[in-house]
N, C-alpha and C positions, 0 to 999 in steps of 0.2 A: 803306810803301804800304798803302793801304786799298782794300777792295773793296766795291762797292755793287751794287744789284740791277737787272736789266734791265726789270722790270715795276713799279719802285717799291717802296716799303716799306709793310708791313701794320700797323705800329705795334706788332707783337708781337716780331718779329725785330729785332736791332740795326740801326741805320740804316747802319752800316758795320762791316766785320770785317777782321781781319788775313788774311794769306795762309794761315796754318796753319788758322785757323778756317774759311776758305772751302773748303779741300780736305778738311778732316775732316767738314764738314757742307755739301755742295754744293748742297742744295735751298734756294733763295731764296724770297722772299715771292711769293705768287700763282702759284707754279709756275715762276718765272723762274730766271735763272742769275746767277752772280756775275761782275762784270767789274772790272778795276782802274781807279782814278780817273785814273791817268796811265800812259803808257808811256815808259820811258827813251829819251833821244835817241840815235839812231844817226847820227852826223854824220860828216864826213870825218875829223875828228881820231880818233874812235873806231875807224873802219875802218883808218886808216893804223896806228894803235897795234897792231892785231891782224893786220896783213897777214902776218906770219910766226908767228903764234901757233898753238899746239896747239889742237885743238878744245876740250879741257877748260879751257884758260886762257880762251879766248873766252867759254865758257859761264859760268865763274865770275865774270868781270868783268860780264857782262851781268846775271846773277842778283843780283850785289852792287848794281849800279846800280838794279835794280828795287826794292831795299829790302825784300825779303821777310824775315820774322821767323824765319829758320832759321839756326842757327849755322854759321859758315863751315866748321868741320871736318865737319859733317853734310853740307853741300852737296858738299864735296870727296869724301867717301866715297861719296856718291851718284853723282857723276860718274865715279868710278873704275870703275863698272859698264861703261863704254865700253871698258875695257882687255880685256874678253872678246870684243870684236868681231873681225872677220877681220883688220883692220889697226889696232891700238891707236893708232898715230900719226895715222890718218885714218880714223875710222869711217864717213865719208860721202864716198866717192870720187866723182869727176866723170869722166864718159866722153864723148868727142866722138862725136856720130853724124852731124853735118852741120857745115860750116865755121862756121856761125853758131848752132849748136845743141848743147848738151851735156845729158846726163842725170845728174842728182844721184841716186845710188843709195843709197836710205834703208834697204836691207834686209840689211845685213851683220851683224846682231845674231843672237841665239840662235834666234829664231823666224822669221827670214828675211822679215821685214815691217817697214814703217816705224814701226809701233807701239812697237817696241823702243826707238827713239830717245827717246821720252817716258816710257814706262812702266818702263824699267829704273831710271833715277834717281828717278822719281816714287814707285815702289813702296817703295824704300829709305827715302825721306823719310817717307812716310806711316807705315810700320812704326815707324820711329824715334820719331815723335811719339807714337804709341800707347804705346810702351814708356816714354817720358819721363813721360807723364801717368798711367801705370798703368792705362790703359784697354783694353778689348777692342773690336775692330771687325769688323763684317761688311762686306766690300767686295763690292758687286754689280757685274757687268759684263754687258752685253748685247752680243753680237757678231755681225757679219755675216761674221766669218771671221778677222780679224787681231787685233782687240782681245782676244779670248778667250785664245788661246795666249800672247800677250805678257803679259797680266795674270797668268795662272797661273804663267808662268815667273818673274816678278819677285817674286811673293808666296809661292811655295812654301816651306814650313818657316820662314817669318818669324814671330817671336813676336808675340803679341797680335793676330793678324789671321787671320780666316777669309775664304775667298772663295767666292761662288756665282756661277758663270758660266753665262749662258743663251745657247743658240745655236739657230737655226731648223733643225729636222730637215730634211735634204735641201737646205738653203740655203747650204751651204759646200762647199769642195772636199774630197776625201777626205783630202788631207794636213792641211788645216786642222782637220778633225774628229779625225783621229788625234792631232794635237798636243794636243788638249784631253782626249779620253777615255782616253788612256794615262797621264796625269799621276797619280801615285800618292802624293802627299804628303797627310798626314792632314788638313790644314787646307784642302783644296780640295774643292769640290763642282761637278760639271758636270752641267747639266740640259738635255736636248734639249727643244724646245718644238714642238708641233704648230702651226705657223704660220710667219709670215715674220719678217724682222728688226724690221719696225715693231711687230708684236705684242710681241716681247720687249722692245724699247725702251720702248714705251708702259707695260708692266707695270712695268719698272724705275723709271720716272719716277713712276708712281703710288705705288709702295711707298716711294720716297724722300720723297714728300710726305705719306704716310699716318701720322697720329698714332697710330692703333691699332696699326699694325705696329711703330712705334718703341716703343710701350708694351710690346708683347710681347717685343721685344728687351731692353728695359731691365729686365724681369723676370728676364732671363738675364744681366744685367750686360753687355750688348752694345750698342754704338752703331753707327750705320749710315753708310756712305759709298759712293762709286761710283768706278769706274775709267774709265768712258766719258768722252768729251770734254765732257760737261756739267760735268766737274770741271776747273777752271782749272789745276790741278796738271799736267794733261796739256798744256794749251795753251801754258803758259809755256815748256816745253822745245821745243815745236814752232815757236816764233819763232826759236830760235837757229840751226837748220840753214838757214834762209833767209839769215841773215847769212853763215854759213860758205860757202854756195854762191856768194854774190856775191864773196867774197874769193878763192875758188877760181878764178872766172872771171878775176879780176884776175891772180892768180898764174900762170895758164897763158897769159896774153897775149891772151885773147878780148876784154877790154875794158880801158879805163884807168879809174883810180879816179874815181868820180863819174859815169861813163857809165851811162845807164839801161839796164835789161834787162826783158824779159818773163819772167814765171813761168808755166808751164803745170802745173796741178794736177788730177789725177784725183780726183773728189770724190763722196763719199757723205754723210757726216754733216757735212762742211765744216770740220773741225778743222784740217786741214792748210792749207786755203785761208785760214782765219781767222789762223793763225800768219803767213802771208805778208802778209795785210792789216795786221796789227799792226806788222810790220816796215816795211811801206811808210808807215804813219802815223808811225812813229818817225823816219823820214828815210832808210831804205834806198832807193837810186835805182831804184825799180821803176816802169816805164812803166804796166803794167797786169797784172792777174792773170787769166789765161785758164783758165776752168773747163771740164774735159772730163767728160762723163757717158756712161753706156751708154743702153740704151733706156728706162730709168727716168729720163727727162730732165726731171724737174720743176724742177731747178735752172736748166736752160736757159730754161724758161718764166718763172721768177722774175726772172732777169737780163735777158732780151731783151724779155719782154712785161710785166713787172711783175705777173704773176699766179702765185698759188700755189693750185692747185685739185686737191683729192683726190677730188672727187666723180666717181663713175664710172670711177675709175682703179684698175686692178688692178696690183699689183706683178708685174713680169716677172722671171723667173729667167733670168739670163744667164750667159755664160762669164766675166764679171767680177763675181763675186758680192759682193765687198766693197762694191760700189756699188749693190747691189740694195736701195735705201732710197728711200722716198717722204717720210718726215718727218725732215727734216734739221735737227738740233738747233741747229747754230751759226749759222744765218742769223739767229737771234734776237739774237746779240751784234753782228752787223753792223748790224741794223736799229736797235738801241739806240743804237749810236754815230752813226748817221745821223740818226735821228728822235726820239731821246729816250725816256724810260721810259713816258710816258703813251700815246704813239702805239703803242709796241711792245706794250704790254698790250692795246690794242684789237685789233691785228693778230693776235696769238697767240690771244686768246680767240675771235676770229672763226674762226680755223683749227680751234680745238678744238670750237666749237659748231656751225659751218656747214660745216666741211671746206674752207674757202677764204678768201682775202682777196685784194684787188686794191690795188695801189699807185697813188697819183696819178702824173700824168706827171712832176711835179717829184721825187717820191721814186724813180721808176724811173731818171730821169736821174742822181740822186745815186748809185744803185747802180752805174750804168754808167760813173761817173767812175773806178771802180777795178776793175771786172770786165767781161769778155765771156765768152760761153759757146757751146759746141757739143756735139754728141753723136755717137756712132758705134754701129752695131749690130755684132753678133758677126761677121758676114762681113767687114765692114770692118777689124775688129781682126785677124782671122786673116790678111787680106791684108798688113797692116802688119808682123805678126810674120814672115811669110814674107819680105817684101821686105827687112827689116833683117837677117835671118839671112844672106841672100845678100850683104849688105854686111859681115858679120862681127859683128853685134851681136844678142844675144838679149835679148828683153823679154817680160814677161808680158802678159796681155790688159788689165790696167788701164792699164799704161803705154802700150799701143797706142792707147788712146782719145785720148791726147794729140796724136798726130801730125796729125789733122785740125785741131785747134785751132792747132797751130804753123803749119800750112800756110795757113790761111784767116782767122784772126782778128787777125793782126798788122797794124795800120794803118801802122806804120813798120818798116823793115828792121833792127830792133835785135836784138842777140844775145839768145839765149833759153835759159833753163834749164827742162828738163822734169823732173818729179819721178817717179821710179820707186818705187812703194810696195810692191812684193813681188817676190821672186825667181821666176823662171820655174818653179822646182821645185814650187811650191805649186799649179801649174795645168798640169802636164805633159800631161795628155790633150788640153787645148785647143791647146797648143803642137804636139804631135804631129799633131793634126788639121790645124792651119794649115800644117804642112810636108808634107802629103799622105799621112800614115800614121795614120788613125784607129784608136784602140784603146779598149778599155773600162776597163782597169785602170791605176792610177797606176804600179805596178811596171814593167809593160811599157813604158808611156810614158816614164818616166824613163830606163830602159835604152836605148830606141831613140834618144830626142833626145840623150842624152849622147853616144852613139856617132856619130850622124848629124851633129850640129853641133859636136862636139869640145868640149863644155862639161862641167864636172864636177858631180857631185851631192854637196853637203856631208854630212858624216857624221851631223849631227843629223836630216837628212831620210831618209837611207838606213836609219838605225836605227829609225825609227818603225814600220816593218812587222814588226819582231821583237818589239815590246813588247806585253805583254798589255793588253787593254782593261779598264779599271778602272770606268769610269762608263757605265752602260747605261740610266739612267732617261730616259724620254721622257714628258712630260706635256702635257695641254691647258693653255693659258695660265692658265686659272682655277685650276689646281693648283700653280702656281709657289710661292706664298707658303707653302702647307702643306709642300711638298717642302723649302723652305729651313729652315723651323722644325724639320722632322724631322731635317735634317742638323745643326742646332745643338743 
């Protein structure tokens, strides 16, 4: 499998690269992203073959069909990271919340968020490639709350890799922040940034594309890569759990093989939704992907109106902070697939230069072939959390945004899978508030919600509050580069 560039080739970079090259150096020509030339077919024969498969067996077969240039034994070792999830036999359980709707719980890994599904195996593969090549890498990660902890967890103490993780000061939950600033491995650096997630992500992208920064790293015998979903190494693992969720719906009798379903995906940087889109393009029977957002509903405008306009728009800090994003990286890969490299380059350059782009009516219709979108504010999410607790199901505020999409966006009464991207424990003050018991601190919220709703708090969350804080640096965005070099 070869990987090509969303904005075309600049004549300097290779016209096509392998999977390993794309994940080790994810910055493509003109600031674009890498995409595969093809996606393996997910047909009825493939699905039937894996109806009784273990998750790792399904994943290995899909990655083999993808033709990535990674040895089978390395892939198998990477997938064995799922053995540390709550249930090694089923790392992504499905829970019914309505007769025609199930929740795919992606948060049963070590950091209690869906990023573990991709970053646990991806981190192993990238580190292994660095060791095989005898190279040293700086892995950068910008986080709105979940990518950071998952990146630090997968790379800690890994040879040939150092990690610099950027998070917006005050822009994550307390648990998310503690998951980062208490990590004590010597190859990790966590940097708070005075700004929002878009500031941290813009800096990361600029450094990835900076020849000067790469030269400074080269002088230290270090190469540069990234753990955000700009890296296709993340995306490839996010396709697999959509296939698994479909098979789970068949296994539990919600659908028959070949029947179409809706997916509802809470979206910030659009990587999770992109994984669903690739699965749909490969042949998985998906009617449409329904995107849910919070008050930072720029994705709703893009899908429903064909507009992406940052001008005069301020990022709103909400109770679903992982979606507090205005510049969503992975829409670029969708637009490349729909409109081609030349048009994608024009649109993305307009966004960079003018802060906006507008799709034609035909282009907007092409996006709407696969997507619909809605958004919910904090009070709506709190109401849904409270409503479903009474039904016996606990959800976090990101998952709660999905309910409106499920109830209002389906054109046909087809079975639906909602993706739950984080465990409630990462946002316990919001959950406590939703249940009528507002508190200031996470410890009090965790204790109260656990007792009130009869749900447990996993040990990796309970133990956070007893760990010493290791990383205390907070800088202006202009100081990020200097802080990284000081760490190296």
